[in-house]
Structure formats: C-alpha cells, structure tokens
C-alpha positions in Angstrom: -8.2 41.9 -66.7 -6.6 40.2 -63.6 -4.1 37.4 -63.9 -3.6 35.2 -61.0 -1.4 32.2 -59.8 -1.7 30.1 -56.9 1.9 29.7 -55.5 1.6 27.3 -52.5 -0.4 25.2 -50.2 1.1 24.4 -46.9 0.6 23.6 -43.2 1.7 25.8 -40.3 1.1 24.1 -37.1 0.1 25.1 -33.5 2.1 24.1 -30.6 1.2 21.1 -28.5 -1.2 21.9 -25.7 0.1 19.2 -23.3 3.4 20.2 -21.5 4.9 18.7 -18.4 4.5 21.6 -16.1 3.0 22.0 -12.7 0.3 24.4 -14.0 -1.1 22.1 -16.6 -4.6 20.8 -15.8 -5.3 17.1 -16.2 -8.2 14.9 -15.4 -8.5 13.2 -12.1 -8.3 9.4 -11.6 -11.9 8.6 -11.6 -12.2 5.3 -9.6 -12.7 6.0 -5.9 -10.7 4.3 -3.2 -12.0 0.7 -2.4 -10.3 0.3 1.0 -10.5 -3.4 0.6 -9.4 -6.0 3.2 -5.8 -6.8 2.4 -5.1 -10.0 0.6 -3.9 -12.8 3.1 -5.9 -11.5 6.0 -7.1 -14.3 8.2 -10.7 -13.8 9.1 -11.8 -15.5 12.3 -15.4 -15.7 13.6 -16.9 -17.2 16.8 -20.3 -18.1 18.3 -21.7 -19.0 21.5 -24.8 -21.2 22.3 -26.5 -21.1 25.6 -29.2 -23.5 26.6 -31.0 -25.1 29.5 -32.4 -28.6 30.4 -35.3 -28.9 32.7 -34.9 -25.3 33.6 -31.2 -26.0 34.5 -28.6 -23.8 32.7 -26.1 -25.9 30.9 -22.5 -25.1 30.1 -22.4 -22.9 27.1 -21.0 -24.0 23.8 -18.3 -21.5 22.9 -16.3 -21.6 19.7 -13.7 -19.1 20.9 -11.1 -21.7 21.8 -9.0 -22.5 18.7 -8.1 -25.9 20.2 -11.8 -26.9 20.5 -13.3 -28.8 17.5 -16.0 -26.3 17.6 -13.4 -23.5 17.7 -13.3 -20.4 15.5 -14.2 -20.6 11.7 -11.3 -19.3 9.7 -10.8 -18.2 6.0 -8.2 -16.3 4.1 -9.0 -13.2 2.2 -7.8 -13.9 -1.4 -6.0 -11.6 -3.6 -8.2 -9.6 -6.0 -6.3 -8.7 -9.1 -8.0 -5.7 -10.7 -6.8 -2.4 -12.3 -8.1 0.5 -14.2 -6.1 2.2 -17.0 -7.4 5.6 -18.2 -6.3 8.4 -20.6 -5.9 11.7 -19.2 -7.0 13.5 -22.3 -6.2 14.0 -26.0 -3.3 16.1 -27.2 -3.4 18.8 -30.0 -0.2 18.5 -32.1 1.5 20.4 -34.9 2.8 18.7 -38.1 6.4 17.8 -37.4 6.3 18.4 -33.7 8.6 16.3 -31.6 8.3 14.6 -28.2 4.6 15.1 -27.9 2.8 13.8 -24.7 -0.2 11.6 -24.1 -0.8 11.0 -20.3 -2.4 7.8 -18.9 -3.1 6.7 -15.4 -2.8 3.1 -14.0 -4.8 2.5 -10.7 -4.6 -0.6 -8.5 -8.1 -1.4 -7.7 -7.1 -4.7 -6.1 -6.3 -5.5 -2.4 -2.5 -6.3 -2.6 0.7 -4.6 -3.9 1.3 -5.5 -7.5 3.9 -4.6 -10.2 2.9 -3.4 -13.7 4.4 -4.2 -17.2 3.6 -1.3 -19.6 3.2 -1.6 -23.4 2.4 1.0 -25.9 0.2 0.0 -28.9 0.1 2.1 -32.2 -3.5 1.6 -33.1 -4.7 0.9 -36.8 -7.6 2.4 -38.5 -6.9 6.0 -37.6 -5.4 8.6 -39.9 -1.7 8.3 -39.4 1.0 6.6 -37.4 3.4 8.5 -35.1 7.2 8.3 -35.4 9.6 7.1 -32.8 10.3 9.9 -30.4 13.6 11.7 -30.6 13.4 11.7 -26.8 15.5 8.9 -25.1 12.6 8.4 -22.5 9.4 7.7 -24.6 7.9 6.3 -21.5 8.0 8.3 -18.1 6.4 7.0 -14.9 5.1 9.3 -12.1 3.9 7.8 -8.9 0.8 9.8 -7.8 1.1 11.7 -4.6 -2.3 10.4 -3.5 -4.8 12.9 -4.9 -5.3 11.3 -8.1 -4.4 14.3 -10.2 -1.3 14.4 -12.5 0.9 17.2 -11.2 4.4 16.8 -12.4 7.1 18.5 -10.4 9.5 18.2 -7.4 7.6 20.5 -5.1 5.2 19.8 -2.3 1.9 18.3 -3.5 3.4 17.3 -6.8 4.1 13.9 -8.2 7.9 14.2 -8.5 10.2 13.8 -11.5 9.3 11.2 -14.0 11.4 8.0 -14.0 12.1 6.3 -17.4 10.2 3.0 -17.6 12.4 0.0 -17.0 10.9 -3.4 -18.0 13.5 -5.1 -15.8 12.3 -3.0 -12.7 8.6 -2.4 -13.3 6.7 0.1 -11.1 4.8 -1.3 -8.0 1.5 0.0 -6.5 -0.2 -0.8 -3.4 -4.1 -1.0 -3.1 -5.7 2.2 -4.3 -2.4 3.6 -5.4 -2.0 5.3 -8.9 0.7 6.0 -11.3 0.8 8.3 -14.3 2.6 7.3 -17.6 3.7 9.9 -20.1 4.0 8.4 -23.6 6.1 10.6 -26.0 5.9 10.4 -29.8 6.9 12.5 -32.8 4.3 13.8 -35.4 5.1 13.4 -39.1 5.4 16.5 -41.1 3.0 15.2 -43.7 -0.1 15.3 -41.6 -2.9 17.7 -42.1 -5.4 19.6 -39.9 -7.9 17.4 -38.2 -6.1 14.1 -38.7 -5.8 11.7 -35.5 -3.4 9.1 -34.4 -4.6 6.7 -31.6 -2.1 5.4 -29.1 -3.1 2.9 -26.3 -1.3 2.0 -23.1 -1.6 -1.6 -21.8 -0.8 -2.4 -18.3 -0.3 -6.1 -17.3 -0.4 -7.1 -13.6 2.9 -8.8 -12.2 3.6 -10.6 -9.1 5.0 -8.0 -6.6 8.7 -7.5 -6.8 8.9 -9.6 -10.0 8.5 -9.5 -13.8 6.3 -12.4 -13.7 2.7 -11.9 -15.0 0.2 -12.7 -12.2 -2.0 -15.8 -13.2 -5.4 -16.8 -11.5 -5.7 -19.6 -9.3 -7.2 -22.7 -11.2 -7.5 -25.5 -8.7 -10.5 -24.2 -6.6 -10.7 -22.3 -3.4 -8.8 -23.3 -0.3 -10.5 -21.5 2.5 -7.4 -21.3 4.7 -3.7 -20.8 3.9 -2.0 -18.5 1.4 -4.1 -15.9 -0.5 -5.1 -17.2 -4.0 -5.2 -15.0 -7.0 -8.6 -14.0 -8.4 -8.5 -12.1 -11.7 -11.3 -9.7 -11.9 -10.5 -7.2 -14.5 -12.8 -6.3 -17.2 -12.2 -5.4 -20.9 -11.5 -1.7 -22.1 -10.1 -2.0 -25.6 -9.2 -4.8 -28.0 -5.7 -5.0 -26.6 -6.8 -7.2 -23.6 -9.6 -9.4 -22.5 -11.5 -9.8 -19.2 -10.0 -11.8 -16.3 -6.4 -11.7 -17.7 -4.9 -9.3 -15.1 -4.5 -6.4 -17.6 -6.3 -3.3 -18.8 -5.8 -0.5 -21.4 -6.9 2.8 -22.5 -6.5 4.9 -25.8 -5.5 8.5 -26.1 -5.4 10.5 -29.3 -3.1 13.0 -31.0 -5.2 15.4 -32.8 -3.5 17.6 -35.5 -4.4 21.2 -35.0 -2.8 23.2 -37.8 -3.1 26.2 -40.0 -4.1 25.2 -43.5 -2.6 28.1 -45.6 -2.9 28.8 -49.3 -1.4 31.8 -51.1 -2.5 33.5 -54.4 -1.0 36.4 -56.3 -2.9 38.5 -58.9 -1.9 41.5 -61.1 -4.2 44.1 -62.7 -3.9 47.6 -64.2 -4.9 50.1 -61.6 -4.8 53.1 -63.9 -3.4 53.6 -67.4 -2.1 57.0 -66.8 -0.5 56.1 -63.4 -3.0 58.3 -61.5 -3.4 57.7 -57.7 -1.0 55.0 -57.9 0.3 55.6 -54.3 -3.3 55.9 -52.8 -4.3 52.5 -51.5 -7.0 51.5 -51.9 -8.2 54.3 -54.0 -10.6 53.7 -57.1 -9.1 51.8 -60.1 -9.8 53.0 -63.6 -8.2 50.2 -65.5 -6.8 50.4 -69.0 -3.7 49.1 -70.7 -0.2 48.3 -69.2 1.7 50.9 -71.1 4.7 52.7 -69.8 3.5 55.2 -67.1 0.6 53.0 -66.2 0.1 51.8 -62.7 0.0 48.0 -62.0 -1.4 46.5 -58.7 -0.2 43.2 -57.3 -2.3 41.6 -54.6 -1.0 38.6 -52.5 -3.8 36.9 -50.8 -3.2 34.4 -47.9 -6.0 32.2 -46.6 -6.1 30.1 -43.6 -8.8 27.3 -43.4 -7.2 25.5 -40.6 -8.1 25.2 -36.8 -5.0 27.1 -35.6 -3.4 30.4 -36.3 -0.5 30.7 -38.8 2.3 32.6 -37.0 5.6 34.0 -37.9 4.6 34.7 -41.5 6.9 36.2 -43.9 5.8 37.4 -47.4 8.7 38.6 -49.6 8.4 40.1 -53.1 11.1 41.7 -55.2 9.6 43.7 -58.0 11.1 43.2 -61.5 13.3 45.8 -63.1 10.7 47.0 -65.5 8.9 48.9 -62.7 9.3 51.8 -60.3 8.0 51.2 -56.8 5.0 53.3 -55.6 3.4 52.0 -52.5 2.5 48.9 -50.5 0.3 48.0 -47.6 -1.0 44.8 -45.8 -4.3 44.2 -44.1 -7.3 41.8 -44.0 -7.0 39.4 -41.2 -3.3 39.8 -40.7 -2.3 40.8 -37.2 1.1 42.1 -36.1 3.8 42.1 -38.7 5.6 45.1 -40.4 7.5 46.1 -43.5 10.5 47.1 -41.3 13.2 44.4 -42.4 14.0 45.8 -44.7 12.0 49.1 -44.8 10.0 49.7 -48.0 11.7 51.6 -50.8 10.8 55.2 -51.3 8.2 56.0 -53.8 9.6 56.3 -57.2 12.5 53.9 -56.6 13.8 52.1 -59.7 13.5 48.5 -59.2 16.6 47.6 -61.4 18.9 45.3 -59.5 16.4 44.1 -57.0 16.1 47.5 -55.4 12.3 47.2 -54.7 11.9 44.6 -51.9 8.5 44.4 -50.2 9.1 42.1 -47.2 6.3 41.6 -44.6 7.6 39.8 -41.5 6.2 38.6 -38.1 2.6 38.6 -39.1 -0.1 36.2 -37.9 -3.1 35.0 -39.7 -5.7 33.7 -37.2 -7.9 30.6 -37.6 -11.4 31.4 -39.1 -14.2 32.1 -36.7 -17.5 30.4 -37.4 -19.5 30.7 -39.6 -16.5 31.9 -41.7 -14.4 28.9 -43.1 -11.4 31.0 -44.0 -9.3 33.9 -42.6 -7.8 36.1 -45.2 -4.8 38.4 -45.2 -3.5 40.6 -48.1 -0.5 42.5 -49.2 -1.1 45.0 -51.9 1.7 46.6 -54.0 1.6 49.2 -56.5 4.2 50.2 -59.1 4.6 52.3 -62.3 5.6 50.6 -65.5 8.8 52.2 -66.9 
C-alpha cells in the first residue's frame, strides 16, 4: 500500500522579458512620415489672363502684384492636431516582480510642434490590478532618434537616457517626431500563470511650450491670418473620443509562471530489506517490519508556462530509519545532493543525521502535448 500527501501548491515565476537594454527588440512606430505643410504657412497663388480685341493684343491681367485688387489669392495653412499612440508589445512577468515595463510610442502626425500630457489608466475587466511601482520614476520618456525604433541607451543611434515625466514640463514633438514612454508597475505575488493586467497610456495634445490642452477652432475658418486649430484625431480606446486632441493605446502584463505542486508517497519496497540501495530495482512489497526497506518518492509537477528554477527539496529522515540510498530524476535538470552530501549507506538517522537535500534543480515547463513536467526524488531506508 502507498500512502501519499500533497504538501504544497505554489507559483514560481519567470523573469520579465522586457528590459531597458540596447539589445532588446521593439516594434517600429508604424505610421509613416506625413511631410505636411507647416501650420501658419501662407500659400500664395497668381494667374495671368491674356486676350485680344479685334486682333489687337491687350494688356494682360496679371494677379502677381499684391497691391492690385486682382492680386494673389492667399490662405493660411491651419494647424492639424493629430497623434498616434501605440503599444510596443506586451510584457511577460512573474508573480511578485517589481518595476516591470510596458513601452508605448507617441507620434505627432500633425503639422506643428505640440506638447503632450501623459496619463496612465489601470483598466478594469482584466484579471488583476498592478501595484504602484517601487521605482521613483514610474514614467520615463525617451525622444526617438528618428528611426521609429525604441533603442534606449546613450550611444550613437540610440534614444538616450529616459527622462522622468514631469507634468509641469511636458515633452514636445515636432511634426512626424516620436517619443517612447516606459510605464513601470509592480506585479502582485498572488497572481497565477496566464492572468493579465491591461494598462493604457493616454496622450493629450497641448499648446506648444505650455500645459494648456489644445482646443479646436469653433468660429469658422478665416482664410488668412494665424493658423487655426483643427482636431483630427480618431478614437483608439474608451479612454478618449474622436476630435478631442488625444489618443491612447493599451498594453498588457501577462503572468508567465511555473505552477508547481509537490506530493510525497511512502511504500514498502521489500519486507526483508533486499536490494534497498538499488534504485529503481524491482519492489517485492510486504510489511513494514524492522529490517524492511521503505521507499519515499517526492514528486514535483509543473503545469505552468515557465520553468521553475532554483528548486530545493529537503528531507530529513526520522530516527526510526537507517539511510540506504537516494536519487533524483524525471524532468529535473541540473541540481545536486552536494550541499550537504548524502549520508553514507547504513547511517543511523537518529538526531537528524540523514539529510537528503537536492539544490539548484530546474523543472522545465511542459512541452505540448504534455500538460505537466514531472521531477522526482526517490529515497530508500531500512526500518530499525
């Protein structure tokens, strides 16, 4: 007969995939340059009209003289207010991880320099809420170097060192310029593999050099004079509406963790103690009398999406036993019984002398079609 007991169910997480390093690959800002005519440009157009009367050429009508009532036609190119906010990809995170990053881009798709107010929204309807980051700079702003790819770093062809977002001094972008925003959050320890948290970044257009939100012109078009504001932004999420000078995008933290359970069983390997040190050997069963060989098997299973690493399995045999042998196997990789070393066969377990301690092992995530990855520690001992 085999007796078993489930000892624990826990989560061992994987490291976040997103790090602020020059070698990390990020998506490219997808909107191509517009090369729009700058706001405030005065557009002048002229014409000439030539004619004859009775075969005699008459003086032309020429609109090139600004002083002439028939002079050039003029209009001012107005200020197109438009922007695109995009997520640069989701981020895999571990339970309890701190200062995890989501990266967003903000692209000025208008035709004048604008400022941008940035707001982070913790979305509802997902699996969990993130915690306030332990970092003192939960929003970092990087001005793109012109290639539309997030490349943090101070070297050539990189986007510099992130500047903490300051609402009193919001970032500015010229037409077709982009910035990247790194949003940092902490992940609760209670989350489980596969759960998600959605975070949105909202960028609101500001008048250049101010903290004043840009508003659209409401009194009709004046053809000449100062450029007027025309709000042309669309709607991306429920956090903003069309033609309000703002845009948003949503990124997701995805929990990628090892889902680990452990079970310990005990059985009688042989009543007379035969072949106790030969693992696996062939069990003959019987009763647990003095001199019999008992077998303990600790089974760890991982049903998560990431490997469980730095595993330690510690078992101190009771004083009624003498140690015989121990091995580990299954899907465990790495690891050893070196700290401390296994006791010698025949060691009396009185006083905690028989310590079986597996350290440094890894239990990988299952590979489909398998749904679990299994590692085992097998221990044999003689009943005194």
